[in-house]
C-alpha positions as CSV (number, residue, x, y, z in Angstrom):
1,M,-11.9,-11.4,32.0
2,K,-8.6,-10.1,32.6
3,L,-7.8,-7.0,30.6
4,R,-3.9,-6.9,31.3
5,K,-3.6,-10.5,29.8
6,V,-5.4,-9.1,26.6
7,L,-2.9,-6.0,26.5
8,G,0.2,-8.0,27.3
9,I,-0.7,-10.3,24.1
10,L,-1.3,-7.6,21.9
11,G,1.7,-5.2,23.2
12,S,4.0,-8.0,21.9
13,F,1.9,-8.7,18.5
14,L,2.1,-4.9,17.9
15,Q,5.9,-4.6,18.2
16,I,6.4,-7.5,15.9
17,Y,4.0,-6.0,13.4
18,S,5.9,-2.9,13.5
19,L,9.1,-4.7,12.1
20,L,7.2,-5.8,9.4
21,L,6.1,-2.4,8.0
22,V,9.9,-1.5,7.9
23,L,10.3,-3.5,5.0
24,P,8.2,-1.4,2.3
25,V,10.8,1.3,3.5
26,A,13.5,-1.0,2.0
27,I,11.5,-1.4,-1.3
28,G,11.3,2.4,-1.2
29,I,14.8,3.0,-1.1
30,I,15.5,0.6,-3.7
31,Y,13.3,2.4,-6.2
32,N,14.3,5.9,-5.2
33,E,10.9,7.0,-4.1
34,S,10.1,10.3,-2.3
35,L,11.0,10.9,1.3
36,F,7.1,11.3,1.8
37,N,6.5,7.5,0.8
38,L,9.5,6.5,3.4
39,A,8.2,8.4,6.0
40,I,4.7,7.3,6.1
41,F,5.6,3.8,6.5
42,A,8.2,4.6,9.2
43,I,5.6,6.6,10.8
44,A,3.2,3.5,11.0
45,S,5.9,1.4,12.1
46,L,6.8,3.9,14.9
47,F,3.1,4.2,16.0
48,S,2.9,0.3,16.2
49,A,5.9,0.0,18.1
50,V,4.9,3.0,20.7
51,I,1.3,1.6,21.1
52,G,2.6,-2.0,21.5
53,L,5.4,-0.8,23.9
54,F,2.5,0.8,25.8
55,M,0.1,-2.0,26.3
56,R,3.0,-4.6,26.7
57,Y,4.1,-2.9,29.7
58,S,0.4,-2.0,30.9
59,G,-0.3,-5.6,30.8
60,T,0.8,-8.8,32.0
61,T,1.9,-12.5,31.0
62,G,0.7,-15.8,31.4
63,D,-2.0,-18.1,29.6
64,P,-5.1,-16.4,28.4
65,S,-8.7,-18.0,29.1
66,V,-10.8,-18.6,25.8
67,R,-12.5,-15.4,26.2
68,E,-9.5,-13.4,26.6
69,A,-7.7,-15.1,23.7
70,I,-10.9,-13.9,21.7
71,V,-10.9,-10.5,22.4
72,A,-7.3,-10.5,21.6
73,T,-7.7,-12.2,18.5
74,V,-10.4,-9.9,17.2
75,T,-8.8,-6.7,18.6
76,G,-5.2,-7.7,17.1
77,W,-6.7,-8.1,13.7
78,V,-8.6,-4.8,13.8
79,L,-5.3,-3.1,15.1
80,A,-3.6,-4.7,12.4
81,V,-5.8,-3.3,9.8
82,L,-6.2,0.0,11.2
83,I,-2.5,0.6,11.4
84,G,-1.9,-1.3,7.7
85,A,-4.0,1.4,6.1
86,I,-1.7,4.4,7.2
87,P,0.5,3.9,4.3
88,I,-2.4,3.7,2.0
89,F,-4.3,6.4,3.6
90,P,-2.4,9.4,1.4
91,Y,-3.7,7.8,-1.9
92,T,-7.5,7.2,-1.2
93,S,-10.3,8.3,1.4
94,L,-9.9,6.9,5.0
95,V,-12.7,4.2,4.4
96,N,-11.2,3.0,1.2
97,S,-7.8,2.9,2.9
98,V,-9.3,0.6,5.8
99,F,-11.1,-1.6,2.9
100,E,-8.1,-2.1,1.2
101,A,-5.8,-3.1,4.1
102,M,-8.8,-5.3,5.4
103,A,-9.0,-7.1,2.0
104,G,-5.2,-7.4,2.2
105,L,-5.0,-8.8,5.5
106,T,-8.1,-11.0,5.3
107,T,-6.8,-12.0,1.5
108,T,-10.5,-11.2,0.2
109,G,-8.5,-9.2,-2.8
110,I,-11.5,-6.8,-3.4
111,S,-9.3,-3.6,-4.3
112,M,-10.3,0.1,-3.9
113,F,-7.6,1.0,-6.6
114,L,-8.9,0.7,-10.4
115,H,-5.2,1.4,-11.3
116,P,-2.9,0.0,-9.1
117,S,0.4,0.4,-11.1
118,N,0.1,4.2,-10.4
119,L,1.0,3.4,-6.6
120,P,4.3,3.5,-5.5
121,N,6.2,0.4,-5.6
122,S,6.5,0.4,-1.6
123,V,2.8,0.4,-1.3
124,L,2.2,-2.0,-4.0
125,F,4.5,-4.3,-1.9
126,W,2.6,-3.9,0.9
127,R,-0.7,-4.8,-0.3
128,S,0.9,-8.2,-1.7
129,F,2.7,-8.5,1.7
130,M,-0.2,-7.8,3.9
131,Q,-1.9,-10.8,1.9
132,W,0.9,-13.3,2.2
133,L,0.8,-12.6,5.8
134,G,-2.7,-13.1,5.9
135,G,-2.8,-16.3,4.0
136,L,-1.7,-18.5,7.2
137,G,-3.0,-15.9,9.5
138,I,-1.2,-13.2,11.0
139,L,-1.6,-14.5,14.5
140,T,-0.1,-17.8,13.3
141,F,2.7,-15.7,12.1
142,F,3.0,-14.2,15.9
143,I,2.8,-17.6,17.2
144,A,5.7,-19.0,14.8
145,V,7.9,-16.0,16.0
146,I,7.4,-16.0,19.6
147,R,7.2,-19.5,19.7
148,E,5.6,-19.9,23.0
149,S,4.1,-23.4,24.1
150,G,1.3,-24.3,26.0
151,G,-2.2,-22.1,26.7
152,I,-1.1,-18.8,24.8
153,S,-0.3,-20.6,21.4
154,Q,-3.2,-23.0,21.7
155,R,-5.9,-20.4,22.6
156,L,-4.6,-17.8,20.0
157,F,-4.6,-20.4,17.3
158,S,-8.2,-21.6,18.2
159,A,-9.6,-18.0,18.5
160,E,-8.3,-17.2,15.0
161,A,-10.4,-20.1,13.9
162,H,-7.9,-20.7,11.4
163,K,-8.3,-23.5,9.0
164,T,-5.3,-25.2,8.9
165,D,-5.3,-28.6,11.0
166,A,-1.7,-28.1,12.0
167,G,-1.9,-30.2,15.2
168,S,-1.9,-33.2,12.6
169,I,1.8,-32.7,11.6
170,R,3.6,-32.5,14.9
171,P,2.7,-33.3,18.5
172,S,3.5,-29.7,19.4
173,L,1.4,-27.0,17.9
174,T,3.9,-24.2,18.1
175,K,6.1,-26.6,16.0
176,S,3.2,-27.5,13.4
177,I,2.8,-23.9,12.9
178,V,6.6,-23.1,12.3
179,D,6.5,-26.3,9.9
180,L,3.7,-24.9,8.0
181,W,5.5,-21.2,7.8
182,R,8.6,-23.0,6.5
183,V,6.4,-24.8,3.8
184,Y,4.8,-21.5,2.9
185,G,8.1,-19.7,2.4
186,L,9.4,-22.5,0.6
187,V,6.7,-22.5,-2.1
188,T,6.7,-18.8,-2.6
189,S,10.3,-19.2,-3.1
190,I,9.6,-21.8,-5.9
191,I,6.7,-19.7,-7.4
192,I,9.0,-16.3,-7.2
193,V,11.8,-18.4,-9.0
194,T,9.3,-19.9,-11.8
195,Y,7.8,-16.7,-12.6
196,V,11.3,-15.0,-12.9
197,S,12.4,-17.9,-15.2
198,L,9.3,-17.5,-17.3
199,G,10.0,-13.8,-18.0
200,M,8.3,-11.9,-15.3
201,D,10.1,-9.2,-13.7
202,F,11.5,-9.5,-10.1
203,F,9.0,-7.2,-8.4
204,N,6.2,-8.4,-10.2
205,A,7.0,-12.1,-9.3
206,V,7.5,-11.3,-5.8
207,N,4.3,-9.5,-5.6
208,H,2.1,-12.2,-7.6
209,A,3.9,-15.0,-5.7
210,F,2.9,-13.5,-2.4
211,T,-0.7,-13.2,-3.6
212,V,-1.4,-16.3,-5.6
213,L,-0.2,-18.7,-2.7
214,S,-2.0,-16.7,0.0
215,T,-5.0,-17.0,-2.5
216,G,-5.4,-13.1,-2.0
217,G,-5.5,-12.0,-5.8
218,F,-4.0,-8.5,-5.5
219,S,-2.4,-7.5,-8.5
220,T,0.1,-5.0,-9.6
221,S,-1.8,-4.6,-13.0
222,A,-5.7,-3.2,-13.7
223,E,-5.5,-6.2,-16.1
224,S,-4.6,-8.9,-13.0
225,M,-3.1,-11.9,-14.8
226,A,-4.4,-10.7,-18.5
227,A,-1.3,-8.5,-18.4
228,F,1.0,-11.6,-18.5
229,S,2.0,-14.5,-21.0
230,P,-0.5,-17.7,-21.6
231,T,2.4,-19.6,-20.2
232,I,2.7,-17.7,-17.0
233,Q,-1.2,-18.0,-16.8
234,A,-1.1,-21.6,-17.0
235,V,1.4,-22.2,-14.0
236,T,-0.6,-19.7,-12.2
237,V,-3.4,-22.3,-12.5
238,F,-1.4,-24.7,-10.7
239,F,-0.1,-22.3,-7.9
240,M,-3.7,-21.2,-7.4
241,F,-4.8,-25.0,-7.3
242,I,-1.7,-25.3,-4.6
243,G,-3.3,-22.4,-2.7
244,G,-6.7,-24.1,-2.4
245,M,-5.2,-27.1,-1.3
246,N,-5.1,-28.7,2.5
247,F,-1.6,-27.3,3.5
248,V,-1.2,-30.5,5.8
249,L,-1.0,-32.5,2.5
250,L,1.0,-30.4,0.7
251,Y,3.6,-30.8,3.9
252,M,3.5,-34.7,3.3
253,I,3.6,-34.3,-0.4
254,L,7.0,-32.4,0.4
255,R,7.9,-35.4,2.4
256,A,7.3,-37.7,-0.3
257,D,4.3,-39.2,1.4
258,W,1.6,-39.4,-1.2
259,R,-0.8,-41.7,1.0
260,P,-2.8,-39.1,2.7
261,I,-3.8,-37.6,-0.5
262,L,-4.7,-40.6,-2.0
263,K,-7.5,-41.4,0.5
264,N,-8.5,-37.8,1.4
265,T,-12.0,-37.2,0.7
266,E,-11.9,-33.6,0.5
267,F,-9.3,-33.1,-1.8
268,K,-10.8,-35.8,-4.0
269,T,-14.0,-33.7,-4.0
270,Y,-12.1,-30.5,-4.7
271,L,-10.2,-31.9,-7.8
272,F,-13.6,-33.3,-9.1
273,F,-15.3,-30.0,-9.1
274,F,-12.7,-27.9,-10.4
275,V,-12.4,-30.4,-13.2
276,A,-16.2,-30.3,-13.7
277,V,-16.6,-26.5,-13.5
278,A,-13.6,-26.1,-15.5
279,A,-14.7,-28.3,-18.3
280,L,-18.2,-26.4,-18.2
281,A,-16.5,-22.7,-18.5
282,S,-14.1,-23.9,-21.3
283,Y,-17.0,-25.6,-23.5
284,E,-19.0,-21.9,-23.0
285,L,-15.8,-19.9,-23.9
286,F,-15.1,-22.2,-26.8
287,I,-17.8,-20.5,-28.8
288,S,-15.6,-17.5,-29.0
289,M,-12.1,-18.7,-28.6
290,S,-9.5,-21.5,-29.8
291,L,-9.6,-24.6,-28.0
292,A,-6.3,-24.1,-26.2
293,E,-7.4,-20.6,-25.0
294,S,-10.6,-21.7,-24.1
295,I,-9.4,-24.6,-22.0
296,L,-6.5,-21.8,-20.4
297,H,-8.9,-19.3,-19.6
298,G,-11.9,-21.9,-18.3
299,S,-9.8,-23.6,-16.3
300,F,-8.2,-20.1,-14.8
301,Q,-11.6,-18.7,-14.0
302,A,-12.6,-22.0,-12.2
303,I,-9.5,-22.4,-9.8
304,S,-9.5,-18.5,-9.3
305,L,-12.8,-19.1,-8.0
306,F,-12.6,-22.2,-6.1
307,S,-9.3,-20.9,-4.4
308,S,-10.9,-17.3,-3.7
309,T,-7.9,-16.1,-5.4
310,G,-9.9,-13.7,-7.5
311,Y,-7.2,-13.4,-10.4
312,A,-8.9,-12.9,-13.7
313,T,-7.6,-13.2,-17.3
314,V,-11.5,-12.9,-18.9
315,G,-14.1,-11.2,-17.4
316,V,-16.4,-13.0,-15.0
317,M,-19.5,-10.8,-16.4
318,E,-18.8,-12.4,-20.0
319,F,-20.5,-15.6,-19.1
320,P,-24.1,-16.2,-19.2
321,R,-26.5,-15.8,-16.1
322,P,-26.7,-19.8,-15.1
323,F,-22.6,-19.7,-14.8
324,L,-23.2,-16.4,-12.8
325,V,-25.4,-18.7,-10.4
326,L,-23.0,-21.5,-10.6
327,F,-19.9,-19.1,-9.6
328,L,-21.8,-18.0,-6.7
329,F,-22.3,-21.3,-5.3
330,V,-18.6,-22.1,-6.0
331,M,-17.6,-18.6,-4.2
332,F,-20.0,-19.8,-1.1
333,V,-18.2,-23.5,-1.2
334,G,-14.5,-22.1,-1.5
335,G,-11.6,-24.4,-1.3
336,S,-10.3,-27.1,1.2
337,L,-10.2,-26.7,4.9
338,G,-6.5,-26.3,5.7
339,S,-5.9,-24.4,3.0
340,T,-5.7,-20.1,2.2
341,A,-8.8,-20.2,0.6
342,G,-11.8,-18.6,1.3
343,G,-15.4,-19.9,1.7
344,L,-17.4,-22.3,3.7
345,K,-14.8,-25.2,2.8
346,I,-15.3,-28.2,0.8
347,F,-14.9,-30.2,4.1
348,R,-17.8,-28.6,5.9
349,I,-19.9,-29.2,2.8
350,I,-19.0,-32.6,2.9
351,T,-20.2,-33.1,6.6
352,M,-23.3,-31.5,5.9
353,F,-23.9,-34.0,3.5
354,K,-23.0,-36.7,5.7
355,L,-25.3,-35.4,8.6
356,L,-28.0,-35.5,6.0
357,K,-27.4,-39.0,4.8
358,T,-27.3,-39.9,8.4
359,R,-30.5,-38.4,9.6
360,L,-32.4,-40.0,6.4
361,K,-30.6,-43.3,7.4
362,S,-31.6,-43.1,11.2
363,Y,-35.4,-43.6,10.3
364,S,-35.1,-47.3,8.9
365,L,-32.5,-48.0,12.1
366,P,-33.2,-49.0,15.5
367,K,-32.6,-46.3,18.4
368,S,-29.8,-48.2,19.7
369,A,-27.7,-48.1,16.5
370,I,-24.6,-46.4,16.3
371,N,-25.1,-43.8,13.4
372,K,-22.7,-41.1,13.3
373,V,-21.3,-38.7,10.5
374,K,-17.8,-40.3,9.5
375,V,-15.2,-38.7,7.0
376,D,-12.7,-40.9,5.7
377,G,-13.0,-43.6,8.3
378,E,-13.0,-41.3,11.3
379,I,-16.2,-40.6,13.0
380,L,-16.8,-36.7,13.8
381,T,-17.9,-35.8,17.4
382,D,-21.1,-34.2,17.9
383,D,-19.5,-31.2,19.1
384,S,-17.7,-31.0,15.4
385,V,-20.8,-31.3,13.6
386,K,-22.8,-28.8,15.9
387,T,-20.1,-26.3,15.2
388,I,-20.1,-26.9,11.3
389,S,-23.9,-26.5,11.5
390,V,-23.8,-23.4,13.5
391,L,-21.1,-21.9,11.8
392,L,-23.3,-22.7,8.2
393,F,-26.5,-20.9,9.4
394,A,-24.0,-17.8,10.7
395,W,-22.4,-17.9,7.1
396,L,-25.7,-17.9,5.2
397,S,-27.5,-15.5,7.6
398,F,-24.5,-13.1,7.5
399,A,-24.0,-12.9,3.3
400,F,-27.9,-12.9,3.2
401,S,-28.6,-10.0,5.5
402,S,-25.2,-8.2,3.9
403,S,-27.1,-8.3,0.6
404,L,-30.2,-7.2,1.6
405,L,-28.6,-4.1,3.6
406,I,-26.3,-3.5,0.2
407,V,-29.2,-3.8,-2.2
408,A,-31.2,-1.3,0.2
409,I,-28.6,1.1,-0.1
410,E,-27.2,1.0,-3.5
411,N,-28.9,1.1,-6.7
412,I,-27.9,-2.8,-8.0
413,T,-29.8,-5.8,-8.2
414,F,-30.0,-8.6,-5.5
415,M,-27.5,-10.8,-7.5
416,E,-25.0,-7.8,-7.6
417,A,-25.4,-7.2,-4.2
418,A,-25.2,-10.9,-3.1
419,S,-22.0,-11.3,-5.2
420,A,-20.4,-8.4,-3.2
421,A,-21.4,-9.7,0.2
422,I,-20.5,-13.3,-0.6
423,S,-17.1,-12.5,-2.0
424,A,-16.2,-9.9,1.1
425,A,-17.7,-12.8,3.7
426,G,-15.8,-15.5,1.7
427,S,-12.5,-13.7,1.1
428,M,-13.1,-14.1,-2.4
429,G,-12.6,-11.0,-4.5
430,P,-14.9,-11.4,-7.9
431,M,-18.0,-9.7,-8.1
432,Y,-21.0,-9.0,-10.3
433,I,-20.2,-5.1,-10.5
434,S,-17.8,-3.2,-12.0
435,G,-14.9,-1.7,-10.1
436,E,-16.1,1.8,-10.8
437,T,-19.5,1.2,-9.1
438,L,-18.1,-0.8,-6.0
439,V,-15.5,2.4,-5.5
440,A,-18.8,4.7,-5.7
441,F,-20.2,2.4,-3.0
442,S,-21.5,4.6,0.2
443,P,-19.2,4.4,3.3
444,I,-21.8,2.5,4.9
445,S,-21.7,-0.3,2.3
446,K,-17.8,-0.3,2.2
447,I,-18.0,-0.7,6.2
448,I,-20.6,-3.5,5.8
449,M,-18.1,-5.3,3.5
450,I,-15.3,-4.7,5.8
451,V,-17.0,-6.2,8.6
452,G,-18.0,-9.1,6.2
453,M,-14.3,-9.5,5.6
454,L,-13.4,-9.8,9.0
455,A,-16.2,-12.1,9.9
456,G,-15.4,-14.5,7.1
457,R,-11.8,-14.7,7.7
458,L,-12.5,-15.2,11.5
459,E,-15.1,-18.0,10.5
460,M,-17.6,-15.6,12.2
461,L,-18.0,-17.1,15.7
462,P,-15.2,-15.2,17.1
463,L,-16.4,-12.2,16.0
464,L,-20.0,-12.8,17.0
465,A,-18.6,-13.9,20.4
466,I,-17.2,-10.3,21.0
467,F,-20.9,-8.9,20.9
468,N,-22.1,-11.7,23.3
469,R,-21.6,-10.3,26.9
470,E,-22.4,-13.5,28.3
471,A,-19.5,-14.9,26.3
472,I,-17.0,-12.4,27.6
473,K,-18.2,-10.6,30.9
474,H,-16.1,-13.3,33.2
């Protein structure tokens, strides 16, 4: 592995990242914030620019190998989180600020701030903007800006293990990523306009548009979306649903091509299970609410979990234990493969069921028969099925081991610990513990969740490969 190639990639990335850190300064100026608030972002931006410049001139250009791309990807995410935590550090502890930045960039939405409205507007904007950047992947943003063709784009995109099959939009991967970011920006703008037209002030509209489409869940209020009108909550259900969709399908819809969505098994499964869970949750809430309220809040809770947004209008702990078990399963599954949502993804669950079906069927077929896993009429390669199987095992192993570690450290039940571990690894947000309990966690438990958020966002394998000397020694 050539370290100079890694440094060259990281240097260019950090220089672009430094420009993004300037945006909250403009917000601070608009809202007449103190010089201290503005200086913190300026320092973070300058630090990113200087480190980036040093790395860029210490490194070299050229297409990275797979190993170099993996190292650059994981290191890039870690550096982005650490630098992104600098403007947050004055308002909380070091571990908490890193936790908040990791939750932001991974769109997890678990916050260390019980009352975010007490934060300066520049910091609120930065939290939301980090989630928006992390929605499609901070390295895909980097690729869209540099617009490099060839090995750099392909390997960085693959190493980030991002969930969007951008290659199905345009023959060129870079052009596909650029098109996805254009769609992402367009839909974000539509959401902002919609929120403003429904009475939300512009600053809140921007922040919530950033975090609803990225399915991040950070809010400017401790009440989350319960702070806004039922009409705003209703349209947010639709926006969260879009965030949990495959963005390639959304791209096709915006081009007035509805054929792919009508035959897409994953989308139909996503829609079916959302309706089913929403109906169950609405029925449970109907005991204490009107029919209209129960449908609104039941649908909101269901899609908030499926899309991994984590917004809330009612407390998740208001539901009985059977629902809490169901919600854990929903958090484990997550949204669609090409979405900003977290979780394992519906497509992979479908693939595992198809694999089980083919294995059972093989007992009644001759050995020469073709018996492959097929989704939407396409045969998945053995390598794809093997990768999904390994990812499922890694995901379950990581979530289970993290749960055991947390329950051994904290004075909570295993279900509460499991909800924290699954929420972190699945980029979710909701947990079966209070915000006060989470903030009071030991630094070790918080670090476990920080690692879980990064592992889940990179889909386990790139992070595990970093610790495999055989995978990166050459």
